[in-house]
N, C-alpha and C positions, 0 to 999 in steps of 0.2 A: 734412753733410749726409746722411741715410740713405735708403736705396733705395726706402725708400716715400715722402720727401717728393719725389722724381725723379722716380717711376712715375705718382704719384697729382697729379691737377690740382687745382688751385688757384684757386677765383670768388672775383672781387670786386663787387664797387656799385660805379658809378657814382654819383656827384650827379647832380641832378634838373636839367634844364635846357631852353630852349624844345625845344616838340617843332619837327622840320623840317616836320611833315605837315598837324597838325589845331591851327588858331590857338586859341589862349589855353590850351594846356595844357601841359604837363612831360612831360620824357621820363626813366628810369633806361635803365642796359642794366647785366644781370649780364655779367660776358665769363672769360674765361680763355687762356690761352697756347698756343699749337700748334706744339710745339718737339719736338725727340728724336725715336726711331726709332718711336713710336706716334704718331704726329702724324697722318698720315690715317687710323691708327682712328679714334683720339678726333676727328679731324673728323666721318667718317659718321658716327659716336656719336650727338654733337649737332645735328648735320643734322638727322639722323632727330627729333630732341626741339625744333625750331625754330630752330634756331641759324644765325648765317651766319657768313660769312666773311671779315674785312679784313686783307691781309696778316697774318703769323702770331697774327693776335685771331681767336677766336669769341665773337661774343657773340648778345647774345637781349633783346628789350626786358621790362625789367620794373618799369611804375609800377604808383604803389601804388592806382589807383582809375581804369583803361584797360587795353581788354584792347583796342583795334582794330585794333593788327599780327596777322593770323592769315596763318601759316605758309600755301603752298599747293607745291603740285607736280603739273604735269601726267600724266595718264596715255596713256604717246606711245601704245602703241598702240593704244589707244583713240580717240585723237579722228582727228577727222574736219574739216578745215578747212572753213568755209565758205563762202557766195560771194563776200564782202568778203572773206576769207580767201584763194580761191585767185586774186582780181585783184591781192590785193597782192604773191602767189609771179612772177602770168603780168608783174606789172609792174617788179619787178627778173630777168626771163628773164636777162637778159647779167651778172650778178652771178656771179662766183666765189670759190663757200669755200674756204680753205685751213686746214689746222690745222694749228700749228708750234707749237714749243716755246716756253716761258713766259719767250720775250725780249724785253726793248724795244726800239723802235728811235725813231730824231727824226719819221719817218715817221708813225708811229702817232700821237708826243705832239704833231706836227703838226693831225692831228683831233680829239684829246683835248683841247689847248686852244680849239680854233674849238666844238667844244661845249658846253663850258662854259662862255665866252664869250658865247656865242648864248642856252643856253637856264637857265644854272646863274649865272648874273653873281654874283649876291648871294647862294649856298649856303656850306657848310663848307669845296667841295673849291675854290672859286675862285681861289684863290691857289698852288695846286699847282704847282711846276716842275717841269724835265725828268727832275728828279735824286726827286721825290716818286715822278713818276708809276712810272720803275724800279725803287723799293722800293715802291711798289702790284704793280707784275707782278712782280717778282723774290723779295719777302719772304714765301717760299710753303717750306712744308714737308711739304707736301700735292703731288699729281698735279697738276699744273695746267697749262692750254691757252690758247693763243691763236688765233684763230681770226682771219680778218683778210681781209676782203671787199674782192674790187676788179670794178671792171668790167673785162669782158673786151675781151682784148685779143687784135691779131690772132694773135701766139703762142700762146694760152691753152691751143690745145688739143695745143703740141708741148711747152712745158715747165711748164703748168697754172698760169704764172701770171697776172696778167691785168694791167691795166694801173692808172689812178687809185685809190689806196685810199682805201672813202668809208666803212666800219664795219669796230671790231673790236670782239671779245666774248674778256674772260678770263673761264675754263672749267674749276670742278674736276670731275675723273673721281669719281665715289663708285662705289659698290660695286654699285648700287643703279637710278644716274642720270647727269645731268650736271649741274651745279649753275650758274646763271648766276652770277658772284662782280660782273662788272659790265659793263656794253657803251654804247658810244657811238657817232657815227656825222657825218660829213659835212653841217653845218646847210644847207648849200645845195643837199642832196640831198632836203631834207624832205620833197618830195612823194611819195618812195620808200615812206614808212612804212616804213623800214628801222630801227627798236625794233622795231616788229609781224613783220618781216622774219626778222631774227634769232632770233626767239623759234621762228617757223614753221621755221627750217633746222637750228636745235638737237631740234626733237621727233622732224625724221627723221632727224637723226643718231642718235637714242637710239633711236630704233626698227630703226635699220640693225645698231648693234653688240647688239643683242638689252638693252639697258636700258629699266626699265620708265618710269621718272620722269624729267622733268626741273623741277628746284626751281628755283621764281620770286623766291625772295625771300617780302615781307611783301606780302598784299592787304590795303590798308585801306578798308574803306566811306567814302565821303564825303571820301577824298585824287585831285583830278585826276591827284596826278602817280603813285600807285599800284594804284587802281580799275579802272583797264585789262588786271589780270592776270588780272582774275572772267571774263573772253571765254574766256578757254583753257580749253573745258570736253570730255570730263571731267575735273573733276582732284579733289583730296582735300586736304582744309582739317584741318588740325591744329587741334583743339578737345581741353578736360582730358581726353574719353575717349578719345582718338587720334585716326588722321587717319579721317576722314569724307570720303564721298562728296559732291559735287555733281555730277549728272547732264547730262547734254546739254541735258537741259530743263529745269535748274535744279534740278531735284528733290534734298533731301538727305537720304539714306542715313543712318540714325541707329548703326547696326549702326558700331565700329571699322573698316577697312579695313588692312590689312598687308601 
């Protein structure tokens, strides 16, 4: 094998399969492997180009006649929470978020399993075992972190840890932001809006770390599963001409924003 073939990523195209977001449509993906010493740099570059990471794979939609999947990133420093977002933060004032190394635990899997059974029983991840979950967390050649969200306990102020684990986020640390790879929560705590809370917490974390963006993956207008991402404004959405700014008023700025 030549040095060129080792260092140059090879891209592949999947066969068409039913779209999990828009009924009656089919999806294809282009993907490559994230391995070796340059995996982090490649992940950075590809994320800027609209790719997402799953374990050691970077992928993006490559559908023949559909461009509904749009990469979005929140502009952390300019984000100002709406009244509804502030209520969600207040509702979770008893939650403590702890950033850890990307190491899976049986406690995390218990929450993950409950989340899948309650919300994605018929999805592609429904049959994931504890070993599959461990691979999802550990099979990474890039800088990744686990953020555990726990209810505050009587010793939280002393130890920094809370009591019951209620939510988890697997997050990549990029040169210009945080990329939320996957997040899940305890379904019995649904009234807390923990999915939204974790995004709000990541925006605050990015701001504290001096990182300009939080990458949320794909926004899909018309999909209940993905449309919510459009609420976190201002944000940038990736168009053929580059990243376009969507202001808090919903106004689109046509010039690319880098």
